[in-house]
Residue frames as qw, qx, qy, qz and C-alpha x, y, z in Angstrom:
[[0.093, 0.189, 0.635, 0.743, -16.69, -3.44, -0.67],
 [0.353, 0.238, 0.215, -0.879, -19.59, -1.16, -1.16],
 [0.175, 0.303, 0.908, 0.230, -22.78, -2.77, -2.37],
 [0.129, -0.347, -0.392, -0.842, -25.86, -1.26, -3.93],
 [0.533, -0.612, -0.561, -0.163, -27.92, -2.07, -0.84],
 [0.451, -0.229, -0.438, 0.743, -25.77, -0.12, 1.63],
 [0.042, -0.868, -0.495, 0.014, -27.85, 2.69, 3.12],
 [0.190, -0.921, 0.079, 0.332, -25.03, 5.25, 3.49],
 [0.642, 0.718, -0.210, 0.165, -22.36, 6.41, 1.02],
 [0.808, -0.088, -0.271, 0.515, -18.70, 5.77, 1.99],
 [0.309, -0.893, -0.016, 0.327, -16.87, 8.40, 4.10],
 [0.665, 0.674, -0.010, 0.323, -14.85, 10.12, 1.36],
 [0.101, -0.893, 0.378, -0.223, -12.62, 11.74, 4.00],
 [0.376, -0.440, 0.813, -0.066, -11.35, 8.28, 5.11],
 [0.774, 0.301, -0.280, -0.482, -12.18, 6.05, 2.06],
 [0.585, 0.300, -0.753, 0.041, -9.94, 3.22, 3.20],
 [0.498, -0.358, 0.574, -0.542, -11.44, 2.65, 6.63],
 [0.892, -0.028, 0.361, -0.272, -11.81, -1.06, 7.26],
 [0.795, 0.530, -0.285, 0.072, -8.98, -1.82, 4.92],
 [0.661, -0.597, 0.399, 0.217, -5.72, -3.61, 5.93],
 [0.659, 0.716, -0.231, -0.012, -2.94, -3.17, 3.39],
 [0.803, -0.324, 0.305, 0.397, 0.30, -5.28, 3.34],
 [0.397, 0.900, -0.170, -0.065, 2.90, -3.09, 1.54],
 [0.907, -0.046, 0.073, 0.413, 5.98, -4.97, 0.51],
 [0.502, 0.227, 0.027, 0.834, 8.97, -2.68, 0.75],
 [0.182, -0.819, -0.489, -0.241, 6.65, -0.49, 2.75],
 [0.490, -0.762, -0.124, 0.404, 9.20, 1.45, 4.76],
 [0.346, -0.481, 0.332, 0.734, 11.24, 3.02, 1.95],
 [0.049, -0.116, 0.575, 0.808, 10.89, 4.85, -1.33],
 [0.437, -0.192, -0.491, -0.729, 7.67, 4.15, -3.36],
 [0.531, -0.324, -0.782, 0.045, 6.51, 1.56, -0.72],
 [0.234, -0.305, -0.509, 0.770, 6.81, 4.17, 2.12],
 [0.240, 0.070, -0.116, -0.961, 4.80, 6.71, 0.08],
 [0.513, -0.216, -0.688, -0.465, 2.17, 4.05, -0.47],
 [0.450, -0.357, -0.727, 0.375, 2.06, 3.18, 3.21],
 [0.071, -0.203, -0.265, 0.940, 1.74, 6.93, 4.08],
 [0.374, -0.053, -0.355, -0.855, -1.10, 7.51, 1.62],
 [0.547, -0.293, -0.754, -0.216, -3.05, 4.41, 2.67],
 [0.365, -0.365, -0.642, 0.567, -2.72, 5.22, 6.32],
 [0.032, 0.160, 0.070, -0.984, -3.63, 8.86, 5.65],
 [0.473, -0.091, -0.451, -0.752, -6.77, 7.72, 3.87],
 [0.687, -0.327, 0.253, -0.598, -7.76, 5.53, 6.87],
 [0.904, 0.114, -0.409, -0.050, -6.28, 2.08, 6.15],
 [0.740, -0.568, 0.351, 0.079, -4.42, -0.03, 8.67],
 [0.548, 0.707, -0.447, -0.027, -0.94, -0.63, 7.24],
 [0.862, -0.349, 0.318, 0.183, 1.37, -3.64, 7.57],
 [0.340, 0.867, -0.344, -0.115, 4.67, -2.46, 6.22],
 [0.979, -0.013, 0.088, 0.183, 7.08, -5.05, 5.05],
 [0.153, 0.877, -0.455, -0.006, 10.83, -4.70, 5.03],
 [0.959, 0.093, -0.230, 0.138, 13.81, -6.99, 4.68],
 [0.642, 0.052, -0.259, 0.720, 16.89, -5.00, 5.62],
 [0.076, 0.377, -0.107, 0.917, 17.51, -1.77, 7.49],
 [0.398, -0.540, -0.732, 0.122, 15.67, -2.58, 10.63],
 [0.251, -0.416, -0.309, 0.818, 16.51, 0.78, 12.28],
 [0.114, 0.027, -0.359, -0.926, 15.19, 2.67, 9.30],
 [0.364, -0.379, -0.752, -0.397, 12.02, 0.63, 9.33],
 [0.383, -0.529, -0.634, 0.415, 11.47, 1.29, 13.04],
 [0.094, -0.307, -0.071, 0.944, 11.97, 5.04, 12.48],
 [0.239, -0.149, -0.584, -0.761, 9.50, 4.89, 9.62],
 [0.410, -0.476, -0.775, -0.062, 6.98, 3.17, 11.98],
 [0.278, -0.486, -0.426, 0.711, 7.46, 5.81, 14.68],
 [0.024, 0.173, -0.203, -0.964, 6.99, 8.67, 12.18],
 [0.313, -0.234, -0.677, -0.624, 3.91, 7.09, 10.69],
 [0.396, -0.505, -0.729, 0.238, 2.37, 6.39, 14.07],
 [0.160, -0.423, -0.234, 0.861, 2.99, 10.00, 15.01],
 [0.161, 0.061, -0.401, -0.900, 1.27, 11.19, 11.71],
 [0.595, -0.225, -0.527, -0.564, -1.66, 8.82, 12.04],
 [0.148, -0.184, 0.780, -0.579, -2.37, 8.40, 15.77],
 [0.660, 0.083, 0.484, -0.569, -4.82, 5.65, 16.61],
 [0.799, 0.417, -0.317, -0.293, -4.28, 3.78, 13.28],
 [0.860, -0.291, 0.407, 0.098, -2.87, 0.24, 13.59],
 [0.551, 0.731, -0.402, -0.024, 0.48, 0.19, 11.73],
 [0.843, -0.395, 0.356, 0.080, 2.80, -2.76, 12.05],
 [0.190, 0.699, -0.643, -0.248, 6.21, -3.83, 10.71],
 [0.957, 0.038, 0.270, -0.094, 6.88, -7.16, 9.19],
 [0.097, -0.683, 0.659, 0.301, 10.37, -8.50, 8.43],
 [0.809, 0.150, 0.567, 0.041, 10.76, -10.96, 5.48],
 [0.118, -0.377, 0.634, 0.665, 12.21, -11.58, 2.10],
 [0.701, 0.383, 0.140, -0.585, 9.60, -11.54, -0.62],
 [0.471, 0.477, -0.702, -0.241, 11.93, -13.97, -2.49],
 [0.033, 0.125, -0.956, 0.264, 11.15, -16.60, 0.14],
 [0.503, -0.348, -0.573, -0.545, 7.76, -18.31, -0.10],
 [0.542, -0.412, -0.659, 0.318, 8.00, -19.32, 3.56],
 [0.191, -0.185, -0.249, 0.931, 8.65, -15.68, 4.60],
 [0.288, -0.171, -0.358, -0.872, 5.76, -14.57, 2.51],
 [0.573, -0.412, -0.676, -0.210, 3.39, -17.11, 4.12],
 [0.470, -0.322, -0.540, 0.619, 4.74, -16.12, 7.64],
 [0.056, -0.065, -0.063, 0.994, 4.21, -12.46, 7.05],
 [0.452, -0.298, -0.458, -0.705, 0.62, -12.89, 5.83],
 [0.604, -0.428, -0.664, 0.104, -0.12, -15.04, 8.86],
 [0.339, -0.265, -0.385, 0.817, 1.42, -12.29, 11.17],
 [0.181, -0.138, -0.180, -0.957, -0.64, -9.50, 9.36],
 [0.563, -0.378, -0.555, -0.481, -3.88, -11.52, 9.88],
 [0.587, -0.346, -0.612, 0.401, -2.97, -12.32, 13.52],
 [0.256, -0.253, -0.286, 0.888, -2.24, -8.71, 14.36],
 [0.228, 0.069, -0.163, -0.957, -4.90, -6.93, 12.18],
 [0.557, 0.239, 0.626, -0.490, -7.64, -9.61, 12.06],
 [0.717, 0.591, 0.369, -0.005, -7.74, -9.65, 8.25],
 [0.329, -0.350, 0.440, 0.759, -5.80, -8.66, 5.14],
 [0.514, 0.689, 0.435, -0.269, -7.67, -6.81, 2.32],
 [0.479, 0.874, -0.078, -0.025, -5.05, -5.14, 0.07],
 [0.736, -0.345, 0.323, 0.485, -1.59, -5.95, -1.23],
 [0.401, 0.889, -0.101, -0.196, -0.25, -3.20, -3.54],
 [0.890, 0.128, 0.146, 0.412, 2.75, -3.98, -5.74],
 [0.303, -0.716, 0.203, 0.596, 5.96, -1.95, -6.01],
 [0.629, 0.770, -0.037, -0.101, 7.18, -0.45, -9.28],
 [0.857, -0.092, 0.204, 0.464, 10.42, -1.77, -10.78],
 [0.043, -0.896, 0.137, 0.421, 13.07, 0.87, -11.44],
 [0.594, -0.210, 0.611, 0.479, 15.06, -1.09, -13.98],
 [0.476, 0.563, 0.574, 0.357, 13.18, 0.39, -16.91],
 [0.140, -0.751, -0.118, 0.634, 14.12, 4.01, -16.35],
 [0.137, -0.373, 0.501, 0.769, 15.68, 4.51, -19.74],
 [0.064, 0.274, 0.842, 0.460, 12.73, 2.99, -21.64],
 [0.049, 0.672, 0.638, -0.372, 10.07, 5.24, -20.11],
 [0.341, 0.629, 0.389, 0.580, 8.72, 7.76, -22.68],
 [0.141, -0.967, -0.123, -0.172, 8.34, 10.60, -20.22],
 [0.507, 0.601, -0.395, 0.475, 12.01, 10.15, -19.32],
 [0.145, -0.469, 0.588, -0.643, 11.78, 9.62, -15.62],
 [0.286, -0.203, -0.916, 0.196, 10.78, 7.24, -12.89],
 [0.371, -0.676, -0.418, -0.481, 7.46, 8.06, -11.37],
 [0.094, -0.446, 0.518, -0.724, 7.43, 9.84, -8.01],
 [0.123, -0.115, -0.937, 0.305, 6.23, 7.76, -5.12],
 [0.297, 0.334, 0.451, -0.772, 3.19, 9.96, -4.60],
 [0.493, 0.297, -0.412, -0.706, 2.05, 9.44, -8.19],
 [0.424, 0.002, -0.898, -0.119, 1.93, 5.74, -7.65],
 [0.060, -0.174, -0.777, 0.602, 0.49, 5.99, -4.11],
 [0.400, 0.223, 0.090, -0.884, -2.43, 8.18, -5.29],
 [0.603, 0.122, -0.575, -0.539, -3.55, 5.51, -7.73],
 [0.356, -0.037, -0.906, 0.225, -3.22, 2.69, -5.17],
 [0.112, 0.202, 0.589, -0.775, -5.25, 4.71, -2.66],
 [0.507, 0.206, -0.156, -0.822, -7.93, 5.47, -5.32],
 [0.586, 0.095, -0.738, -0.321, -8.25, 1.82, -6.40],
 [0.287, -0.052, -0.867, 0.404, -8.34, 0.55, -2.79],
 [0.261, 0.053, 0.366, -0.892, -11.28, 2.84, -1.79],
 [0.366, 0.410, 0.804, -0.226, -14.86, 1.74, -1.64],
 [0.338, 0.724, 0.056, -0.599, -15.73, 4.64, -3.99],
 [0.283, 0.519, -0.664, -0.458, -13.81, 2.70, -6.73],
 [0.561, -0.061, 0.802, -0.193, -15.50, -0.65, -6.07],
 [0.740, 0.546, 0.245, -0.306, -17.17, -0.62, -9.53],
 [0.312, 0.731, -0.584, -0.166, -13.77, -0.61, -11.22],
 [0.796, -0.228, 0.558, -0.059, -12.97, -4.25, -11.89],
 [0.843, 0.259, 0.406, 0.238, -10.85, -6.27, -14.29],
 [0.386, 0.910, -0.074, 0.130, -8.68, -3.30, -15.34],
 [0.756, -0.099, -0.027, 0.646, -4.93, -2.80, -15.53],
 [0.023, -0.996, -0.070, 0.057, -3.89, 0.66, -14.55],
 [0.775, 0.221, -0.004, 0.591, -0.51, 1.49, -16.13],
 [0.224, -0.971, 0.055, 0.066, 0.98, 4.23, -13.95],
 [0.831, -0.169, 0.302, 0.436, 4.22, 4.03, -15.82],
 [0.092, -0.693, 0.254, 0.669, 4.94, 7.20, -17.80],
 [0.627, 0.601, -0.196, -0.456, 3.81, 5.63, -21.05],
 [0.239, -0.426, 0.862, 0.136, 6.02, 2.48, -20.85],
 [0.534, 0.246, 0.804, -0.093, 3.08, 0.33, -22.20],
 [0.466, 0.693, 0.019, -0.550, 2.36, 2.50, -25.22]]
């Protein structure tokens, strides 16, 4: 987190340096887009998945190729299991040394109720997650960002 006493402004080219993000469902759909954006902005990414191991491993290889030198890990677990969740968090902390960010996925079950008439594109959600996770956004606190096509109106 940026404080008022820091002598240098954050590096806006890599605003998520020093962040470690655990992205549930992080190897497919919106979760994969969030993982890509976070890694692209400098974060280390711990991508969670439950099924489709081969697809998850391919995602890891592709993201490692796109972001060389960035620590990106895969974590198998079912978010419906409290024990799996505790284990995955322990794994992330063991492998990355810390955990700073856990973005949440968007539920697709409300498609017909969304005023703009469509589900958001993964990149639309990922941009907001990356913005809020950055040091440059550290003054934003206690807010709910409804990136939902007007669903909360």
